[in-house]
C-alpha positions as CSV (number, residue, x, y, z in Angstrom):
1,M,0.0,0.0,0.0
2,P,1.6,3.3,-1.1
3,V,2.0,6.3,1.2
4,D,-0.1,9.2,-0.1
5,A,1.0,12.9,0.1
6,T,-1.2,13.6,3.2
7,Q,0.3,10.7,5.1
8,A,3.8,11.7,4.0
9,R,3.3,15.2,5.4
10,E,2.0,13.8,8.7
11,I,5.1,11.6,9.0
12,I,7.3,14.6,8.2
13,S,5.6,16.8,10.8
14,G,5.9,14.1,13.5
15,L,9.6,13.4,12.6
16,K,10.5,17.0,12.6
17,W,9.0,17.5,16.1
18,Y,10.8,14.4,17.5
19,F,14.1,15.6,16.0
20,Q,13.7,19.1,17.3
21,A,12.9,17.8,20.8
22,K,15.8,15.3,20.9
23,N,18.2,18.0,19.6
24,L,17.2,20.4,22.3
25,A,17.4,17.7,25.0
26,L,21.0,16.9,23.9
27,K,22.1,20.5,23.7
28,N,20.8,21.0,27.2
29,A,22.6,17.9,28.5
30,L,25.9,18.9,26.9
31,S,25.7,22.4,28.5
32,I,26.0,21.0,32.0
33,R,29.5,20.9,33.5
34,T,30.9,19.5,36.7
35,P,30.7,19.8,39.7
36,L,27.0,19.0,39.5
37,S,24.5,20.4,42.0
38,V,21.6,18.2,43.0
39,D,19.4,20.0,40.5
40,Q,21.9,19.5,37.7
41,Q,22.1,15.8,38.4
42,N,18.3,15.7,38.0
43,D,18.5,17.9,34.9
44,I,21.1,15.8,33.1
45,R,19.1,12.6,33.8
46,T,16.0,14.3,32.4
47,Y,17.7,15.6,29.3
48,Y,19.3,12.3,28.4
49,S,16.1,10.5,29.1
50,L,14.2,12.9,26.7
51,Y,16.9,12.4,24.1
52,L,16.4,8.7,24.1
53,A,12.6,9.0,24.2
54,N,12.4,11.3,21.2
55,L,15.1,9.5,19.1
56,L,13.3,6.2,19.5
57,S,9.9,7.8,18.9
58,A,11.2,9.1,15.6
59,T,12.6,5.7,14.4
60,E,9.6,3.8,15.7
61,M,7.3,6.1,13.6
62,L,8.8,4.5,10.6
63,L,8.9,1.0,12.1
64,E,5.2,0.7,13.2
65,K,3.2,-1.9,11.2
66,E,0.8,0.8,10.0
67,Y,3.6,2.4,8.0
68,P,3.7,0.4,4.7
69,L,7.4,0.7,4.2
70,S,8.4,-0.3,7.8
71,Q,10.2,-3.5,6.7
72,D,12.4,-1.5,4.4
73,F,13.3,1.0,7.1
74,K,14.0,-1.8,9.6
75,Q,16.6,-3.3,7.3
76,E,18.1,0.2,6.5
77,I,18.4,1.3,10.2
78,E,20.0,-2.0,11.2
79,A,22.5,-1.6,8.4
80,A,23.2,2.0,9.3
81,L,23.8,1.1,13.0
82,S,26.4,-1.5,12.0
83,F,29.8,0.0,13.0
84,P,33.3,-1.4,12.5
85,E,33.8,-2.4,16.2
86,Y,30.1,-3.2,16.8
87,S,28.8,-4.7,13.6
88,D,25.5,-6.2,14.8
89,G,23.1,-3.5,13.8
90,E,20.1,-5.4,15.0
91,N,21.6,-5.8,18.5
92,N,22.6,-2.1,18.5
93,Y,19.1,-0.9,17.7
94,S,17.5,-3.3,20.1
95,Y,19.9,-2.0,22.8
96,L,18.8,1.6,22.2
97,R,15.1,0.5,22.3
98,E,15.5,-1.4,25.5
99,L,17.6,1.3,27.1
100,R,14.8,3.8,26.3
101,N,12.2,1.4,27.8
102,A,14.3,1.0,31.0
103,V,14.7,4.8,31.3
104,I,11.2,5.8,30.4
105,H,9.0,2.9,31.6
106,R,11.0,1.4,34.4
107,G,12.7,4.4,36.0
108,F,16.3,3.4,35.3
109,D,18.7,6.3,36.2
110,I,20.9,6.8,33.2
111,S,23.0,9.2,35.2
112,S,23.8,6.9,38.1
113,S,27.3,6.1,37.0
114,A,29.7,8.6,35.3
115,H,33.2,9.7,34.7
116,T,34.4,13.3,34.3
117,I,36.7,14.4,31.5
118,D,37.5,18.1,31.1
119,D,34.5,19.0,33.3
120,V,32.2,17.0,31.0
121,P,30.2,14.4,32.9
122,L,30.2,11.2,30.8
123,M,27.4,8.8,31.6
124,I,28.6,5.2,31.7
125,A,26.1,3.1,29.8
126,P,25.0,-0.3,31.1
127,Q,27.1,-2.8,29.1
128,T,24.2,-5.2,28.8
129,I,20.5,-4.5,29.0
130,V,17.6,-7.0,29.1
131,N,14.0,-6.6,27.7
132,R,11.0,-6.5,30.0
133,S,10.5,-10.2,30.1
134,G,14.2,-10.8,30.9
135,K,14.5,-13.3,28.1
136,K,16.7,-11.3,25.7
137,S,19.8,-9.4,26.4
138,Y,21.6,-6.8,24.2
139,S,25.1,-5.4,24.4
140,A,26.1,-1.8,24.4
141,F,28.0,-0.5,21.4
142,G,30.1,1.9,23.4
143,F,31.3,2.4,27.0
144,Y,29.9,5.9,27.4
145,L,26.3,6.9,26.6
146,L,27.7,9.9,24.7
147,E,29.8,7.5,22.6
148,M,26.7,5.7,21.4
149,I,24.8,9.0,20.9
150,S,27.6,10.2,18.7
151,K,27.3,7.2,16.5
152,C,23.5,7.6,16.2
153,E,23.9,11.3,15.4
154,S,26.3,10.5,12.6
155,V,23.8,8.2,10.8
156,I,20.2,8.4,11.7
157,G,19.2,11.8,10.4
158,H,20.9,11.1,7.1
159,L,19.3,7.7,6.9
160,I,15.8,9.0,7.4
161,E,16.3,11.7,4.7
162,Q,17.6,9.0,2.3
163,H,14.7,6.7,3.1
164,L,12.0,9.3,2.6
165,Q,13.7,10.6,-0.5
166,S,14.0,7.1,-2.1
167,K,10.4,6.4,-1.4
168,G,9.3,9.6,-3.0
169,L,7.9,11.1,0.3
170,L,9.9,14.4,0.2
171,K,7.8,15.9,-2.6
172,P,5.0,18.5,-2.6
173,L,1.5,17.6,-3.7
174,P,1.6,17.2,-7.5
175,T,-0.8,20.0,-8.6
176,H,-1.7,23.5,-7.5
177,E,-5.4,22.5,-7.6
178,Q,-4.8,19.6,-5.3
179,M,-2.8,21.7,-2.9
180,V,-5.6,24.3,-2.7
181,A,-8.3,21.7,-2.3
182,E,-6.5,20.0,0.6
183,T,-5.6,23.3,2.3
184,K,-9.3,24.3,2.2
185,V,-10.2,21.0,3.9
186,H,-7.7,21.5,6.7
187,L,-8.8,25.1,7.1
188,S,-12.4,24.3,7.3
189,S,-11.8,21.7,10.0
190,A,-9.5,23.8,12.1
191,V,-10.6,24.4,15.7
192,G,-10.6,27.8,17.2
193,I,-10.5,29.8,14.0
194,P,-13.6,32.1,13.5
195,E,-15.7,31.4,10.4
196,W,-15.0,34.8,8.9
197,V,-11.3,34.1,9.1
198,K,-11.7,30.7,7.4
199,N,-13.8,32.3,4.7
200,M,-11.3,35.1,4.1
201,G,-8.4,32.6,4.1
202,S,-10.1,30.3,1.6
203,S,-10.7,33.2,-0.8
204,H,-6.9,33.9,-0.9
205,L,-5.6,30.3,-1.3
206,E,-5.5,30.4,-5.0
207,N,-2.9,33.3,-4.9
208,I,-0.5,31.4,-2.7
209,D,2.5,29.5,-4.2
210,H,1.8,26.3,-2.4
211,E,4.5,24.3,-4.1
212,K,7.2,26.8,-3.0
213,M,5.7,26.8,0.5
214,Q,5.9,23.0,0.7
215,L,9.4,22.9,-0.7
216,E,10.5,25.4,2.0
217,Q,8.9,23.2,4.6
218,I,10.7,20.2,3.3
219,K,14.0,22.1,3.3
220,S,13.4,23.1,6.9
221,F,12.7,19.5,7.8
222,V,15.8,18.2,6.2
223,A,17.9,20.9,8.0
224,V,16.5,19.6,11.3
225,L,17.4,16.0,10.4
226,H,21.0,17.1,9.8
227,E,21.4,19.2,12.9
228,N,24.0,17.6,15.1
229,P,24.2,19.1,18.6
230,L,27.6,17.5,19.0
231,G,29.0,19.8,16.4
232,S,30.5,17.1,14.2
């Protein structure tokens, strides 16, 4: 089942939000230096937890069974997360997922163990982590959490852009008429906008360059995908 233009834009909107949120969380985590106050200890735990939550929310958006191309993305992300020293991409992704689950759903304190290098607190990642049932175990693909984050930041945004591009999902709606018609539908169903504003807006839709607007939105989305708070 193909992904239509409306679904594609919903996916792009969701992914952009998750990437903006994870980028902000990581920037905030990286801004904290030792010695840590009690509040800063709580903050750094919160920021790294939010980073993991939003990173995995983004990838899982393209892995859920409702997304028709999920199997393709599963193969692609496991290949992307295969590194020279840690070549099992399936293990590496599963580790991230279960670490997120432990942090968000089971209250694991990701900041409970750390080293300090040049005033930077480096969280020591659990070297193995099990799933909720305890039946499966996954190995870390780095000693420090930030080491694994650096690997993720180097590949995942680029991978998502490539995936969406190759599937034809980074395109505007094909015709001006279709763009206008869909925008009118969205406007008419918008909550909190007075009817007179909706009517006035609808009357001006024909004069808007919708293709240019969508291309600018796509460009902005791709920029967010490539933003790396680590600066590399």
